[in-house]
SEVOPA-521035 format. One record per residue: x, y, z of N, C-alpha, C in turn. Coordinates in steps of 0.05 Angstrom, whole numbers. Example, Ala and Ser with C-alpha at 12.3 -4.5 7.8 and 13.67 -1.06 7.14 Angstrom:
<ropas>
<ropa <264, -114, 156>, <246, -90, 156>, <264, -66, 156>>
<ropa <257, -45, 142>, <273, -21, 143>, <258, 1, 157>>
</ropas>
This chain:
<ropas>
<ropa <1614, 1896, 1637>, <1585, 1900, 1640>, <1570, 1876, 1628>>
<ropa <1579, 1866, 1605>, <1565, 1843, 1593>, <1565, 1819, 1610>>
<ropa <1588, 1814, 1624>, <1589, 1790, 1641>, <1570, 1793, 1664>>
<ropa <1566, 1818, 1674>, <1548, 1822, 1697>, <1519, 1817, 1688>>
<ropa <1512, 1828, 1664>, <1484, 1823, 1655>, <1480, 1793, 1650>>
<ropa <1500, 1780, 1639>, <1497, 1751, 1635>, <1494, 1736, 1661>>
<ropa <1508, 1744, 1682>, <1506, 1731, 1708>, <1478, 1734, 1719>>
<ropa <1467, 1759, 1717>, <1440, 1764, 1728>, <1419, 1748, 1712>>
<ropa <1422, 1748, 1686>, <1403, 1733, 1670>, <1403, 1703, 1676>>
<ropa <1426, 1692, 1679>, <1428, 1663, 1685>, <1417, 1657, 1713>>
<ropa <1423, 1675, 1732>, <1413, 1671, 1759>, <1383, 1672, 1760>>
<ropa <1371, 1691, 1744>, <1342, 1694, 1744>, <1328, 1670, 1730>>
<ropa <1343, 1657, 1712>, <1331, 1635, 1697>, <1324, 1612, 1714>>
<ropa <1338, 1609, 1737>, <1331, 1588, 1755>, <1346, 1562, 1749>>
<ropa <1347, 1544, 1768>, <1362, 1520, 1764>, <1347, 1500, 1746>>
<ropa <1363, 1485, 1731>, <1352, 1464, 1714>, <1342, 1474, 1687>>
<ropa <1343, 1500, 1681>, <1332, 1510, 1656>, <1352, 1507, 1633>>
<ropa <1378, 1508, 1639>, <1398, 1507, 1618>, <1404, 1478, 1610>>
<ropa <1416, 1475, 1586>, <1423, 1448, 1576>, <1448, 1438, 1591>>
<ropa <1451, 1411, 1591>, <1475, 1399, 1600>, <1497, 1402, 1579>>
<ropa <1519, 1413, 1587>, <1541, 1418, 1569>, <1567, 1405, 1579>>
<ropa <1584, 1397, 1560>, <1611, 1387, 1569>, <1628, 1411, 1578>>
<ropa <1640, 1409, 1602>, <1659, 1429, 1612>, <1686, 1417, 1613>>
<ropa <1706, 1430, 1602>, <1733, 1421, 1604>, <1748, 1439, 1623>>
<ropa <1760, 1427, 1644>, <1774, 1443, 1664>, <1803, 1446, 1656>>
<ropa <1816, 1465, 1669>, <1844, 1471, 1662>, <1863, 1448, 1667>>
<ropa <1855, 1430, 1686>, <1872, 1407, 1692>, <1866, 1383, 1674>>
<ropa <1848, 1387, 1654>, <1843, 1365, 1635>, <1817, 1350, 1640>>
<ropa <1805, 1353, 1664>, <1781, 1338, 1670>, <1758, 1348, 1653>>
<ropa <1738, 1330, 1647>, <1714, 1338, 1633>, <1690, 1331, 1649>>
<ropa <1672, 1350, 1652>, <1647, 1347, 1667>, <1623, 1352, 1648>>
<ropa <1600, 1342, 1655>, <1575, 1348, 1642>, <1558, 1363, 1662>>
<ropa <1551, 1388, 1656>, <1536, 1404, 1676>, <1521, 1426, 1662>>
<ropa <1502, 1437, 1677>, <1489, 1462, 1669>, <1503, 1486, 1681>>
<ropa <1506, 1507, 1666>, <1518, 1531, 1676>, <1496, 1549, 1687>>
<ropa <1496, 1554, 1713>, <1476, 1570, 1725>, <1483, 1600, 1726>>
<ropa <1508, 1606, 1729>, <1517, 1634, 1730>, <1546, 1636, 1723>>
<ropa <1554, 1658, 1711>, <1582, 1662, 1704>, <1589, 1691, 1709>>
<ropa <1614, 1696, 1718>, <1625, 1722, 1720>, <1655, 1720, 1714>>
<ropa <1669, 1743, 1716>, <1698, 1742, 1711>, <1713, 1727, 1733>>
<ropa <1700, 1722, 1756>, <1713, 1709, 1778>, <1704, 1680, 1782>>
<ropa <1679, 1674, 1777>, <1668, 1648, 1784>, <1650, 1637, 1762>>
<ropa <1647, 1610, 1762>, <1627, 1597, 1745>, <1612, 1578, 1764>>
<ropa <1586, 1581, 1765>, <1569, 1564, 1782>, <1556, 1543, 1764>>
<ropa <1560, 1517, 1770>, <1549, 1496, 1753>, <1531, 1478, 1770>>
<ropa <1514, 1463, 1755>, <1498, 1442, 1768>, <1503, 1416, 1753>>
<ropa <1512, 1396, 1768>, <1517, 1370, 1756>, <1491, 1355, 1750>>
<ropa <1493, 1333, 1736>, <1469, 1318, 1728>, <1453, 1309, 1753>>
<ropa <1467, 1303, 1775>, <1453, 1294, 1799>, <1442, 1316, 1816>>
<ropa <1444, 1341, 1806>, <1433, 1364, 1821>, <1453, 1378, 1839>>
<ropa <1477, 1367, 1842>, <1497, 1380, 1859>, <1507, 1406, 1846>>
<ropa <1508, 1427, 1863>, <1518, 1453, 1853>, <1547, 1457, 1862>>
<ropa <1563, 1468, 1844>, <1591, 1472, 1850>, <1599, 1500, 1839>>
<ropa <1613, 1515, 1856>, <1623, 1541, 1848>, <1653, 1538, 1842>>
<ropa <1661, 1544, 1817>, <1689, 1541, 1809>, <1701, 1569, 1803>>
<ropa <1727, 1572, 1807>, <1740, 1596, 1797>, <1739, 1596, 1767>>
<ropa <1734, 1620, 1755>, <1732, 1622, 1726>, <1757, 1612, 1713>>
<ropa <1780, 1616, 1726>, <1805, 1607, 1714>, <1808, 1577, 1713>>
<ropa <1791, 1562, 1727>, <1793, 1533, 1727>, <1777, 1520, 1704>>
<ropa <1761, 1536, 1690>, <1745, 1526, 1668>, <1757, 1534, 1641>>
<ropa <1767, 1515, 1627>, <1781, 1521, 1601>, <1761, 1525, 1579>>
<ropa <1739, 1509, 1578>, <1719, 1513, 1557>, <1692, 1503, 1566>>
<ropa <1671, 1515, 1555>, <1644, 1506, 1560>, <1632, 1498, 1533>>
<ropa <1624, 1473, 1530>, <1616, 1463, 1504>, <1641, 1463, 1486>>
<ropa <1639, 1475, 1463>, <1662, 1477, 1445>, <1674, 1505, 1445>>
<ropa <1666, 1522, 1465>, <1675, 1550, 1465>, <1695, 1554, 1487>>
<ropa <1719, 1564, 1481>, <1738, 1571, 1502>, <1727, 1593, 1520>>
<ropa <1733, 1593, 1545>, <1723, 1614, 1563>, <1743, 1637, 1564>>
<ropa <1732, 1661, 1571>, <1749, 1684, 1577>, <1749, 1686, 1607>>
<ropa <1768, 1671, 1619>, <1769, 1670, 1649>, <1779, 1696, 1660>>
<ropa <1776, 1699, 1686>, <1784, 1724, 1699>, <1814, 1729, 1696>>
<ropa <1821, 1745, 1676>, <1849, 1751, 1673>, <1865, 1730, 1660>>
<ropa <1853, 1709, 1649>, <1868, 1687, 1639>, <1864, 1682, 1609>>
<ropa <1846, 1697, 1596>, <1842, 1695, 1568>, <1832, 1668, 1559>>
<ropa <1835, 1661, 1534>, <1824, 1637, 1523>, <1843, 1614, 1522>>
<ropa <1868, 1618, 1531>, <1888, 1597, 1527>, <1897, 1584, 1553>>
<ropa <1884, 1589, 1575>, <1893, 1578, 1600>, <1912, 1597, 1614>>
<ropa <1923, 1588, 1636>, <1939, 1605, 1654>, <1966, 1612, 1642>>
<ropa <1973, 1638, 1645>, <2001, 1647, 1640>, <2013, 1653, 1667>>
<ropa <2032, 1636, 1677>, <2043, 1640, 1703>, <2063, 1663, 1705>>
<ropa <2068, 1678, 1683>, <2088, 1698, 1682>, <2077, 1727, 1683>>
<ropa <2052, 1730, 1689>, <2039, 1756, 1688>, <2048, 1776, 1709>>
<ropa <2063, 1767, 1729>, <2072, 1786, 1750>, <2096, 1802, 1742>>
<ropa <2107, 1797, 1718>, <2132, 1811, 1711>, <2135, 1815, 1681>>
<ropa <2149, 1835, 1673>, <2156, 1840, 1645>, <2185, 1831, 1641>>
<ropa <2200, 1844, 1623>, <2228, 1837, 1621>, <2243, 1840, 1647>>
<ropa <2239, 1864, 1659>, <2252, 1869, 1685>, <2233, 1879, 1706>>
<ropa <2217, 1899, 1698>, <2199, 1911, 1717>, <2175, 1894, 1723>>
<ropa <2163, 1897, 1747>, <2139, 1881, 1755>, <2113, 1894, 1745>>
<ropa <2093, 1877, 1742>, <2066, 1887, 1739>, <2054, 1888, 1767>>
<ropa <2028, 1896, 1768>, <2015, 1897, 1794>, <2001, 1871, 1801>>
<ropa <2004, 1851, 1784>, <1993, 1824, 1790>, <2012, 1810, 1811>>
<ropa <2000, 1796, 1829>, <2015, 1780, 1848>, <2018, 1752, 1837>>
<ropa <2039, 1738, 1846>, <2043, 1710, 1839>, <2020, 1693, 1849>>
<ropa <2010, 1698, 1873>, <1991, 1681, 1885>, <2004, 1662, 1905>>
<ropa <1991, 1657, 1927>, <2002, 1640, 1948>, <2009, 1613, 1937>>
<ropa <2033, 1604, 1943>, <2042, 1578, 1934>, <2054, 1576, 1906>>
<ropa <2055, 1599, 1893>, <2068, 1600, 1866>, <2096, 1612, 1868>>
<ropa <2113, 1606, 1849>, <2140, 1617, 1849>, <2154, 1612, 1824>>
<ropa <2179, 1621, 1822>, <2196, 1617, 1799>, <2225, 1619, 1806>>
<ropa <2241, 1606, 1790>, <2270, 1610, 1790>, <2277, 1623, 1764>>
<ropa <2289, 1647, 1765>, <2294, 1663, 1741>, <2323, 1670, 1737>>
<ropa <2331, 1671, 1712>, <2357, 1681, 1705>, <2352, 1704, 1686>>
<ropa <2356, 1729, 1695>, <2349, 1752, 1680>, <2374, 1764, 1666>>
<ropa <2372, 1766, 1640>, <2393, 1778, 1624>, <2420, 1765, 1630>>
<ropa <2421, 1740, 1636>, <2445, 1725, 1642>, <2461, 1738, 1664>>
<ropa <2448, 1754, 1681>, <2463, 1768, 1702>, <2451, 1763, 1730>>
<ropa <2425, 1768, 1734>, <2413, 1765, 1760>, <2399, 1738, 1762>>
<ropa <2407, 1722, 1781>, <2394, 1697, 1787>, <2378, 1700, 1812>>
<ropa <2352, 1693, 1811>, <2334, 1699, 1834>, <2312, 1678, 1836>>
<ropa <2301, 1677, 1860>, <2278, 1660, 1865>, <2255, 1678, 1876>>
<ropa <2232, 1676, 1863>, <2209, 1691, 1872>, <2188, 1672, 1883>>
<ropa <2174, 1681, 1904>, <2154, 1665, 1918>, <2130, 1682, 1925>>
<ropa <2106, 1671, 1920>, <2081, 1684, 1929>, <2076, 1675, 1958>>
<ropa <2082, 1692, 1977>, <2078, 1685, 2005>, <2049, 1684, 2012>>
<ropa <2033, 1703, 2002>, <2004, 1703, 2003>, <1993, 1710, 1976>>
<ropa <1967, 1713, 1974>, <1955, 1721, 1948>, <1961, 1750, 1941>>
<ropa <1972, 1766, 1960>, <1978, 1794, 1953>, <2007, 1802, 1960>>
<ropa <2023, 1783, 1970>, <2050, 1791, 1978>, <2071, 1772, 1965>>
<ropa <2089, 1784, 1949>, <2110, 1769, 1935>, <2137, 1776, 1947>>
<ropa <2155, 1757, 1949>, <2183, 1761, 1957>, <2201, 1749, 1936>>
<ropa <2224, 1762, 1932>, <2244, 1752, 1913>, <2272, 1757, 1924>>
<ropa <2289, 1737, 1921>, <2317, 1740, 1931>, <2336, 1727, 1911>>
<ropa <2359, 1739, 1908>, <2379, 1728, 1889>, <2405, 1742, 1891>>
<ropa <2420, 1740, 1869>, <2447, 1752, 1868>, <2454, 1758, 1839>>
<ropa <2473, 1776, 1836>, <2484, 1781, 1809>, <2505, 1760, 1804>>
<ropa <2499, 1742, 1785>, <2514, 1718, 1781>, <2544, 1722, 1776>>
<ropa <2551, 1741, 1758>, <2580, 1744, 1752>, <2596, 1753, 1776>>
<ropa <2584, 1765, 1796>, <2598, 1775, 1820>, <2595, 1757, 1844>>
<ropa <2581, 1734, 1841>, <2574, 1718, 1864>, <2599, 1707, 1879>>
<ropa <2620, 1700, 1865>, <2643, 1688, 1878>, <2668, 1707, 1877>>
<ropa <2662, 1733, 1876>, <2684, 1752, 1877>, <2685, 1765, 1905>>
<ropa <2703, 1784, 1908>, <2705, 1798, 1934>, <2683, 1819, 1937>>
<ropa <2668, 1824, 1916>, <2646, 1844, 1917>, <2620, 1832, 1908>>
<ropa <2610, 1812, 1922>, <2584, 1800, 1914>, <2561, 1820, 1919>>
<ropa <2540, 1818, 1902>, <2517, 1835, 1905>, <2492, 1818, 1907>>
<ropa <2478, 1819, 1930>, <2453, 1805, 1933>, <2430, 1824, 1925>>
<ropa <2408, 1811, 1917>, <2384, 1826, 1908>, <2360, 1816, 1923>>
<ropa <2345, 1834, 1936>, <2321, 1827, 1951>, <2299, 1845, 1942>>
<ropa <2276, 1833, 1935>, <2253, 1849, 1926>, <2228, 1840, 1941>>
<ropa <2209, 1859, 1944>, <2183, 1852, 1955>, <2162, 1869, 1942>>
<ropa <2137, 1858, 1940>, <2116, 1873, 1927>, <2089, 1866, 1941>>
<ropa <2073, 1886, 1946>, <2046, 1883, 1957>, <2027, 1891, 1936>>
<ropa <2008, 1874, 1929>, <1989, 1879, 1907>, <1960, 1879, 1918>>
<ropa <1942, 1893, 1904>, <1914, 1894, 1912>, <1898, 1898, 1887>>
<ropa <1874, 1887, 1887>, <1855, 1892, 1865>, <1841, 1918, 1870>>
<ropa <1842, 1936, 1850>, <1830, 1963, 1854>, <1806, 1967, 1836>>
<ropa <1798, 1947, 1821>, <1775, 1949, 1803>, <1772, 1924, 1787>>
<ropa <1752, 1923, 1769>, <1747, 1899, 1753>, <1771, 1891, 1737>>
<ropa <1785, 1910, 1726>, <1809, 1903, 1710>, <1834, 1919, 1719>>
<ropa <1833, 1928, 1743>, <1855, 1946, 1753>, <1868, 1933, 1777>>
<ropa <1894, 1932, 1777>, <1910, 1924, 1800>, <1929, 1946, 1808>>
<ropa <1935, 1948, 1834>, <1955, 1968, 1844>, <1975, 1954, 1861>>
<ropa <1999, 1964, 1862>, <2020, 1951, 1878>, <2041, 1972, 1887>>
<ropa <2055, 1965, 1909>, <2078, 1980, 1918>, <2100, 1960, 1924>>
<ropa <2125, 1969, 1922>, <2147, 1950, 1927>, <2174, 1963, 1927>>
<ropa <2194, 1946, 1932>, <2222, 1955, 1932>, <2239, 1933, 1920>>
<ropa <2262, 1942, 1910>, <2283, 1923, 1902>, <2309, 1934, 1912>>
<ropa <2323, 1919, 1929>, <2347, 1929, 1942>, <2371, 1912, 1933>>
<ropa <2392, 1926, 1926>, <2418, 1913, 1919>, <2436, 1917, 1943>>
<ropa <2444, 1894, 1955>, <2461, 1895, 1979>, <2490, 1889, 1971>>
<ropa <2507, 1909, 1976>, <2535, 1907, 1969>, <2552, 1910, 1994>>
<ropa <2578, 1903, 1992>, <2596, 1906, 2016>, <2598, 1936, 2024>>
<ropa <2593, 1954, 2006>, <2595, 1983, 2012>, <2569, 1995, 2022>>
<ropa <2546, 1981, 2019>, <2521, 1992, 2027>, <2498, 1980, 2011>>
<ropa <2476, 1994, 2011>, <2452, 1984, 1997>, <2439, 2007, 1981>>
<ropa <2429, 2001, 1958>, <2415, 2019, 1941>, <2394, 2004, 1925>>
<ropa <2375, 2018, 1914>, <2355, 2004, 1898>, <2331, 2021, 1892>>
<ropa <2309, 2008, 1885>, <2285, 2022, 1876>, <2263, 2020, 1897>>
<ropa <2247, 2042, 1899>, <2222, 2042, 1913>, <2201, 2051, 1893>>
<ropa <2179, 2036, 1890>, <2161, 2042, 1868>, <2131, 2037, 1876>>
<ropa <2114, 2049, 1860>, <2085, 2043, 1861>, <2077, 2039, 1832>>
<ropa <2059, 2021, 1827>, <2050, 2017, 1799>, <2020, 2010, 1797>>
<ropa <2009, 2013, 1774>, <1982, 2005, 1768>, <1981, 1990, 1742>>
<ropa <1965, 1969, 1741>, <1962, 1952, 1718>, <1933, 1951, 1709>>
<ropa <1928, 1954, 1683>, <1901, 1952, 1672>, <1900, 1929, 1652>>
<ropa <1879, 1913, 1653>, <1875, 1891, 1634>, <1871, 1865, 1648>>
<ropa <1880, 1843, 1635>, <1881, 1817, 1648>, <1908, 1805, 1644>>
<ropa <1914, 1782, 1654>, <1941, 1772, 1653>, <1950, 1763, 1625>>
<ropa <1931, 1762, 1606>, <1938, 1757, 1578>, <1946, 1783, 1564>>
<ropa <1932, 1805, 1570>, <1937, 1830, 1556>, <1934, 1852, 1576>>
<ropa <1956, 1864, 1583>, <1955, 1885, 1604>, <1978, 1905, 1600>>
<ropa <1973, 1928, 1611>, <1993, 1950, 1610>, <1997, 1961, 1638>>
<ropa <2021, 1970, 1644>, <2029, 1979, 1671>, <2044, 2006, 1669>>
<ropa <2037, 2024, 1687>, <2052, 2048, 1691>, <2063, 2048, 1720>>
<ropa <2089, 2052, 1723>, <2101, 2052, 1749>, <2117, 2077, 1753>>
<ropa <2118, 2086, 1778>, <2134, 2110, 1785>, <2149, 2104, 1811>>
<ropa <2174, 2114, 1812>, <2190, 2109, 1836>, <2216, 2125, 1834>>
<ropa <2234, 2117, 1852>, <2260, 2130, 1853>, <2282, 2109, 1856>>
<ropa <2306, 2116, 1847>, <2330, 2101, 1853>, <2343, 2114, 1877>>
<ropa <2346, 2100, 1899>, <2355, 2112, 1924>, <2378, 2097, 1936>>
<ropa <2395, 2112, 1951>, <2416, 2101, 1967>, <2404, 2098, 1995>>
<ropa <2400, 2073, 2004>, <2386, 2068, 2029>, <2404, 2074, 2054>>
<ropa <2430, 2077, 2049>, <2448, 2084, 2071>, <2447, 2114, 2077>>
<ropa <2446, 2131, 2056>, <2448, 2160, 2059>, <2421, 2173, 2055>>
<ropa <2402, 2159, 2042>, <2376, 2171, 2036>, <2377, 2188, 2011>>
<ropa <2399, 2189, 1997>, <2401, 2206, 1973>, <2385, 2193, 1950>>
<ropa <2372, 2210, 1933>, <2358, 2201, 1910>, <2375, 2204, 1885>>
<ropa <2380, 2182, 1872>, <2397, 2183, 1848>, <2382, 2191, 1823>>
<ropa <2357, 2181, 1820>, <2342, 2186, 1796>, <2312, 2182, 1802>>
<ropa <2295, 2198, 1789>, <2266, 2193, 1789>, <2260, 2176, 1764>>
<ropa <2243, 2156, 1768>, <2239, 2136, 1747>, <2209, 2132, 1742>>
<ropa <2202, 2131, 1717>, <2175, 2123, 1708>, <2179, 2101, 1687>>
<ropa <2164, 2080, 1689>, <2165, 2059, 1669>, <2137, 2054, 1657>>
<ropa <2136, 2048, 1632>, <2111, 2041, 1618>, <2116, 2014, 1605>>
<ropa <2099, 1995, 1610>, <2103, 1967, 1601>, <2077, 1955, 1591>>
<ropa <2079, 1935, 1574>, <2055, 1921, 1565>, <2062, 1892, 1559>>
<ropa <2043, 1875, 1561>, <2044, 1846, 1554>, <2020, 1840, 1537>>
<ropa <2024, 1831, 1512>, <2003, 1824, 1494>, <2006, 1796, 1485>>
<ropa <1989, 1779, 1496>, <1990, 1750, 1489>, <1979, 1745, 1462>>
<ropa <1995, 1731, 1445>, <1987, 1726, 1417>, <1975, 1698, 1414>>
<ropa <1981, 1680, 1432>, <1972, 1653, 1429>, <1977, 1638, 1455>>
<ropa <1973, 1611, 1454>, <1975, 1595, 1478>, <2003, 1597, 1491>>
<ropa <2024, 1600, 1475>, <2051, 1599, 1486>, <2069, 1623, 1477>>
<ropa <2057, 1644, 1467>, <2073, 1667, 1458>, <2060, 1693, 1466>>
<ropa <2077, 1713, 1472>, <2068, 1740, 1478>, <2089, 1760, 1469>>
<ropa <2080, 1784, 1464>, <2098, 1807, 1457>, <2099, 1824, 1482>>
<ropa <2124, 1833, 1489>, <2128, 1849, 1512>, <2143, 1875, 1505>>
<ropa <2134, 1897, 1516>, <2148, 1922, 1513>, <2152, 1936, 1540>>
<ropa <2175, 1949, 1543>, <2181, 1961, 1569>, <2199, 1985, 1564>>
<ropa <2191, 2008, 1574>, <2207, 2033, 1571>, <2212, 2045, 1598>>
<ropa <2238, 2051, 1604>, <2246, 2064, 1628>, <2252, 2093, 1622>>
<ropa <2238, 2111, 1636>, <2243, 2140, 1633>, <2256, 2149, 1659>>
<ropa <2281, 2157, 1658>, <2295, 2164, 1683>, <2305, 2193, 1682>>
<ropa <2301, 2207, 1704>, <2309, 2235, 1706>, <2330, 2237, 1729>>
<ropa <2354, 2247, 1722>, <2376, 2248, 1740>, <2381, 2277, 1748>>
<ropa <2373, 2285, 1772>, <2375, 2314, 1780>, <2404, 2324, 1779>>
<ropa <2423, 2307, 1785>, <2451, 2315, 1785>, <2466, 2308, 1759>>
<ropa <2450, 2300, 1738>, <2463, 2292, 1713>, <2465, 2262, 1711>>
<ropa <2457, 2251, 1689>, <2457, 2222, 1686>, <2478, 2213, 1665>>
<ropa <2471, 2191, 1651>, <2490, 2179, 1632>, <2497, 2198, 1609>>
<ropa <2478, 2216, 1602>, <2484, 2236, 1581>, <2496, 2261, 1594>>
<ropa <2518, 2271, 1585>, <2530, 2295, 1596>, <2512, 2320, 1594>>
<ropa <2497, 2322, 1571>, <2482, 2346, 1566>, <2452, 2343, 1571>>
<ropa <2444, 2321, 1583>, <2415, 2317, 1589>, <2411, 2302, 1615>>
<ropa <2391, 2311, 1630>, <2384, 2297, 1655>, <2364, 2274, 1650>>
<ropa <2352, 2274, 1627>, <2332, 2253, 1620>, <2346, 2231, 1604>>
<ropa <2342, 2206, 1613>, <2354, 2183, 1600>, <2332, 2162, 1596>>
<ropa <2328, 2154, 1572>, <2306, 2136, 1565>, <2317, 2109, 1555>>
<ropa <2307, 2087, 1566>, <2316, 2060, 1558>, <2292, 2044, 1549>>
<ropa <2288, 2040, 1523>, <2266, 2023, 1513>, <2275, 1994, 1511>>
<ropa <2255, 1976, 1510>, <2261, 1948, 1506>, <2236, 1935, 1494>>
<ropa <2240, 1915, 1477>, <2218, 1901, 1465>, <2226, 1874, 1455>>
<ropa <2207, 1856, 1454>, <2213, 1829, 1445>, <2190, 1810, 1450>>
<ropa <2197, 1784, 1452>, <2177, 1763, 1454>, <2182, 1746, 1479>>
<ropa <2161, 1734, 1488>, <2162, 1714, 1510>, <2151, 1688, 1499>>
<ropa <2166, 1667, 1501>, <2157, 1640, 1494>, <2155, 1624, 1520>>
<ropa <2132, 1612, 1525>, <2127, 1600, 1552>, <2108, 1577, 1550>>
<ropa <2110, 1561, 1572>, <2091, 1539, 1577>, <2083, 1540, 1606>>
<ropa <2070, 1520, 1616>, <2062, 1520, 1644>, <2085, 1521, 1663>>
<ropa <2109, 1511, 1655>, <2131, 1509, 1674>, <2155, 1526, 1666>>
<ropa <2155, 1539, 1644>, <2179, 1553, 1635>, <2172, 1578, 1621>>
<ropa <2191, 1596, 1618>, <2188, 1620, 1601>, <2216, 1628, 1591>>
<ropa <2217, 1637, 1566>, <2242, 1647, 1554>, <2235, 1675, 1542>>
<ropa <2250, 1695, 1551>, <2246, 1722, 1541>, <2269, 1729, 1522>>
<ropa <2262, 1737, 1498>, <2281, 1745, 1477>, <2275, 1773, 1469>>
<ropa <2293, 1792, 1474>, <2288, 1819, 1467>, <2312, 1835, 1459>>
<ropa <2307, 1860, 1453>, <2329, 1878, 1445>, <2325, 1905, 1461>>
<ropa <2348, 1914, 1472>, <2348, 1939, 1487>, <2366, 1959, 1472>>
<ropa <2355, 1977, 1456>, <2372, 1997, 1442>, <2380, 2019, 1461>>
<ropa <2405, 2019, 1469>, <2416, 2040, 1487>, <2425, 2064, 1471>>
<ropa <2411, 2086, 1475>, <2419, 2111, 1461>, <2442, 2124, 1476>>
<ropa <2465, 2127, 1463>, <2489, 2136, 1477>, <2491, 2166, 1477>>
<ropa <2479, 2180, 1458>, <2483, 2209, 1456>, <2509, 2216, 1442>>
<ropa <2524, 2196, 1433>, <2549, 2202, 1419>, <2545, 2199, 1389>>
<ropa <2554, 2219, 1374>, <2550, 2218, 1344>, <2564, 2194, 1331>>
<ropa <2587, 2186, 1342>, <2601, 2164, 1330>, <2587, 2137, 1333>>
<ropa <2572, 2134, 1355>, <2558, 2109, 1360>, <2532, 2116, 1374>>
<ropa <2512, 2126, 1360>, <2488, 2137, 1373>, <2471, 2116, 1387>>
<ropa <2471, 2091, 1377>, <2454, 2070, 1389>, <2470, 2044, 1391>>
<ropa <2469, 2032, 1414>, <2481, 2006, 1418>, <2459, 1985, 1423>>
<ropa <2454, 1967, 1405>, <2433, 1947, 1409>, <2443, 1925, 1428>>
<ropa <2431, 1922, 1451>, <2438, 1902, 1471>, <2417, 1880, 1471>>
<ropa <2425, 1855, 1466>, <2405, 1833, 1467>, <2397, 1827, 1496>>
<ropa <2372, 1819, 1499>, <2361, 1812, 1525>, <2352, 1783, 1524>>
<ropa <2363, 1766, 1541>, <2356, 1738, 1542>, <2351, 1730, 1571>>
<ropa <2328, 1720, 1577>, <2321, 1712, 1605>, <2307, 1685, 1604>>
<ropa <2309, 1671, 1627>, <2296, 1645, 1630>, <2282, 1645, 1657>>
<ropa <2260, 1630, 1658>, <2246, 1626, 1684>, <2234, 1598, 1684>>
<ropa <2236, 1585, 1707>, <2223, 1560, 1712>, <2202, 1565, 1734>>
<ropa <2177, 1559, 1728>, <2154, 1565, 1746>, <2145, 1540, 1760>>
<ropa <2135, 1544, 1784>, <2122, 1521, 1798>, <2097, 1532, 1812>>
<ropa <2080, 1513, 1820>, <2055, 1520, 1833>, <2047, 1498, 1852>>
<ropa <2037, 1506, 1875>, <2026, 1486, 1894>, <1996, 1485, 1893>>
<ropa <1985, 1496, 1871>, <1956, 1494, 1866>, <1941, 1520, 1871>>
<ropa <1955, 1541, 1880>, <1942, 1567, 1885>, <1938, 1581, 1859>>
<ropa <1920, 1601, 1859>, <1915, 1618, 1836>, <1913, 1646, 1846>>
<ropa <1917, 1665, 1827>, <1916, 1694, 1834>, <1889, 1701, 1844>>
</ropas>
């Protein structure tokens, strides 16, 4: 609401009333201009010669000496990893022309691409099985849409293709916040695409909380219900939590976390499994 009131006030002030201020753009350029209007999506400026330019809010790093709170980008510039947590996706899209090469948990190697501003594709394989007699390919797709000022919604699938058939996830999720600080709730099923059988009902809750320019804290919890009985003999509900940190820059990301697997066995009730993932990001200039 505050940004909307500010936009209206600046627009009513008229051109030429504001002072000339130094603007630093995300690519390092510096301009001297008057700010005519601002919102979470755009910044309208007027250069010294009177030329007006409308910029994406994400393209403006600071105005004067004050960092901007760009649309979903916070005060530290772009985080290219906002479309995913440790494993599960957020409802943010990569954006057309963006992509990544990821190695997840030292097991799944995949390439993700933003085909459009709302459609992502990912394809890869389970690395340890790639050159065996039972290779497993992984194909994922996600459609995202903006549902409100700070709300995104998405639907998607992830399919594991094996010599015996295909199975995977079908999900819908919603994300609230911006790409610096956001939380996601997802619901879906684990299904056998050959037979149509449902193996488990799944709900995930995830968050990303950016602490600084290159660090964030990530949490992800999988709540799975197995109608025919799951990993625990005496319970159909199986919960898998995960938490840790993401260290990243414009071109890379390293996820370091811990997944405490609750076994249900008195002799060894919890098995702490480390999570290590890497990603290399690229962009052809598009933004979310």
